[in-house]
VOSE-247190 format. One record per residue (C-alpha): x, y, z. Coordinates in pm, whole numbers, padded with zeros to 5 digits, always signed. Each point is the difference from the previous one (the first is absolute). Layout:
<nodes>
XYZ ...
</nodes>
This chain:
<nodes>
+00000+00000+00000 +00289+00236+00073 +00146-00054-00345 -00335+00056-00171 -00072+00325+00188 +00345+00138-00073 -00019-00097-00365 -00320+00200-00045 +00126+00296+00204 +00307+00010-00225 -00221-00024-00309 -00203+00300+00117 +00320+00195+00057 +00131-00096-00344 -00326+00122-00155 -00016+00339+00173 +00367+00068+00074 -00106+00106+00349 +00084-00132+00344 -00269-00230+00136 -00089-00082+00360 -00297-00221+00084 -00163+00042+00340 -00234-00292+00065 -00202-00096+00305 -00175-00334+00062 -00304+00142+00180 -00237-00157-00253 +00134-00352+00047 +00094+00033+00367 -00265+00221+00163 +00017+00110+00363 +00376-00056+00021 +00227+00272+00139 +00273+00144-00221 -00187+00043-00330 -00047+00376+00041 +00222+00291-00099 +00225+00057+00301 +00339+00140+00097 +00176-00330-00061 -00064+00051-00373 +00262+00274-00007 +00276-00256+00048 -00136-00206-00290 -00007+00298-00236 +00347+00110+00105 +00135-00345-00083 -00170-00007-00340 +00102+00354-00100 +00366-00033+00103 +00215+00016-00313 -00284+00087-00241 +00050+00248-00281 -00250+00246+00143 +00003+00216-00314 -00227-00265-00158 -00288+00091+00233 -00218-00257+00173 -00306-00206-00086 -00154-00103+00333 -00237-00298-00028 -00243+00003+00292 -00226-00268+00142 -00086+00092+00358 -00289+00051+00243 +00167+00315+00136 +00143+00069+00342 +00131+00280+00218 +00001+00364-00115 +00333+00071+00172 +00177-00292-00168 -00153+00091-00338 +00098+00365+00029 +00356-00094+00092 +00022-00246-00290 -00126+00262-00247 +00261+00249+00119 +00277-00258-00033 -00103-00110-00351 -00019+00361-00117 +00347+00069+00138 +00125-00297-00201 -00190+00055-00326 -00141+00353+00018 -00342+00021-00161 +00079-00269-00258 -00207-00268+00173 -00291-00177-00166 -00242-00222+00192 -00130-00318-00165 -00307-00162+00156 -00070-00337-00164 -00287-00078+00239 -00044+00183+00333 +00174+00275+00198 -00222+00109+00287 +00010+00269+00270 +00365+00095+00058 +00079-00188-00323 -00222+00256-00175 +00189+00278+00177 +00328-00145-00123 -00138-00019-00355 -00118+00362+00012 +00351+00114+00091 +00124-00121-00339 -00003+00191-00327 -00261-00237-00149 -00179-00328+00072 -00020-00288-00246 -00332-00184+00039 -00191-00261-00196 -00368-00085-00015 +00045-00232+00297 +00199+00247+00211 -00135+00196+00294 +00107+00246+00265 -00181+00070+00326 -00109+00283+00229 +00269+00174+00204 -00196+00075+00317 +00218-00109+00294 -00092-00281+00237 +00085-00004+00371 -00004-00349+00147 -00228-00103-00285 -00244+00287+00062 -00043+00256-00284 +00114+00334+00139 -00215+00209-00236 -00313-00191+00107 +00081+00060+00367 +00029+00375-00057 -00325+00003-00199 -00173-00203+00272 +00107+00239+00275 -00121+00300-00199 -00333-00168-00066 -00040-00084+00369 +00080+00357+00098 -00257+00147-00237 -00273-00247+00096 +00054+00044+00374 +00011+00379-00036 -00334-00013-00179 -00161-00254+00235 +00163-00073+00337 -00191-00328+00027 +00224-00136-00279 +00284-00008+00254 -00144-00325+00134 +00035-00155-00346 +00345+00135-00074 +00143-00057+00349 +00085-00372-00038 +00144+00059-00348 +00225+00291+00097 +00092-00172+00323 +00201-00258-00194 +00262+00258-00091 +00285+00120+00221 +00025+00378+00072 +00285+00051-00252 -00134-00225-00275 -00189+00272-00189 +00309+00221-00018 +00209-00294-00121 -00252-00059-00278 -00007+00368-00098 +00379+00017-00013 +00022-00323-00204 -00251+00130-00255 +00182+00333-00028 +00341-00171-00032 -00108-00238-00277 -00161+00281-00200 +00303+00228+00026 +00241-00280-00086 -00186-00105-00315 -00068+00359-00108 +00366+00095+00030 +00105-00322-00177 -00231+00076-00293 +00110+00362-00027 +00366-00096+00023 -00005-00258-00280 -00307-00110-00195 -00153+00349-00019 +00328+00194+00011 -00004+00304-00230 -00369-00038-00084 -00244+00287+00030 -00180+00012+00338 +00193-00305+00120 -00094+00053+00366 -00370+00034-00080 +00004-00312-00217 +00190-00192+00264 -00253+00106+00265 -00284-00132-00218 +00171-00336-00049 +00072-00031+00371 -00356+00096+00094 -00144-00266-00230 +00228-00279+00122 -00010+00084+00372 -00372+00056+00055 -00146-00310+00168 -00354+00123-00064 +00070+00002-00374 +00193-00327-00021 -00217-00185+00259 +00271-00252+00092 +00377+00001+00042 +00036-00311-00218 -00187+00150-00296 +00169-00076-00332 +00036+00308-00220 +00069-00095-00360 +00187+00167-00282 -00283+00208-00149 -00090+00148+00339 +00365+00065+00078 +00051+00181-00330 -00320+00203+00050 +00146+00133+00325 +00281+00164-00198 +00267-00253+00095 +00263-00068-00269 -00067-00355-00120 +00173-00206-00267 -00225-00271-00145 +00176-00335+00008 -00199-00143-00290 +00122+00273-00236 +00347-00160-00009 -00030-00374-00059 +00367-00071+00062 -00008+00188+00330 -00321-00177+00100 +00151-00343-00067 +00316+00088+00193 -00183+00147+00301 -00255-00280+00029 +00273-00262-00032 +00171+00157+00301 -00331+00018+00187 -00090-00363-00060 +00348-00116+00099 -00023+00187+00330 -00357-00114+00061 +00106-00362-00048 +00287+00047+00245 -00230+00152+00261 -00253-00281-00025 +00256-00282-00012 +00250+00099+00269 +00033+00143+00351 +00088+00345-00139 -00197+00288+00153 +00167+00283-00186 +00255+00030-00278 +00190+00309-00109 +00204-00091-00307 +00185+00181-00276 +00071-00082-00363 +00364-00054+00105 -00103-00303+00207 +00042+00167+00338 -00282-00092+00235 -00118+00026+00359 -00257-00263+00097 -00198-00015+00322 -00139-00343+00087 -00264-00120+00243 +00154-00055+00340 -00012-00376+00047 -00031-00123+00361 +00305-00186+00124 -00103-00362+00085 +00066-00116+00352 +00244-00291+00025 -00155-00339+00072 +00071-00100+00357 -00029-00365+00092 -00100-00058+00362 
</nodes>
């Protein structure tokens, strides 16, 4: 499987002339397992893959991820831009959700096919959507202000939250919006007329839980393009489509047929692989 993946990564590089790094998570085949998210440990993997690259060739970043922490994603974006400037293109063969969408939006463009999807960027705190919490508090405030008897209804609901939880949610929502807006203005929308206004519209559409209804909503290529996001259509270049999907299927097969949780791998054959932590068997003791 290693040889097959690296063969197709090299083929994609030979086709485009660009550096290639694939970032793949096994959350679809190994759900509810820790370590599949974007986290600070990923920095070490990217550093290993980028070491020695000809960075003047730019970077094609293939993403397949459920997302992860905003802090780790922001740090990774800053590092990649220090290495490659704005010459970074995201390729999403299937799914890049949440912080994976944020990472994609930091690139100059996103390559997507008919089967590809991004997701909303509203932050989650311990699995709870921060934007929904803020909206819920505001609704409770208005309803109780209008009719004090509603306090009996809202009391048990609001009582679940700690005193600082609302502020944490507000800060998380503000942070994610500012991060994505600045990333868009700094790269994808750089030099365009009213870049800040356009970025604010994109962020508002992708971060509003009331609009998207669920954090795991799949937003497909036509909707992404309608938001004003720079999209390259995978099907318009048959050679590129064949090369990208060959990489995707090779990684998908590895994820479903091995203990790998996450793979970060370059076209040069450098890779960092995180595996499921296997329990150490206890020695057999004969009494």
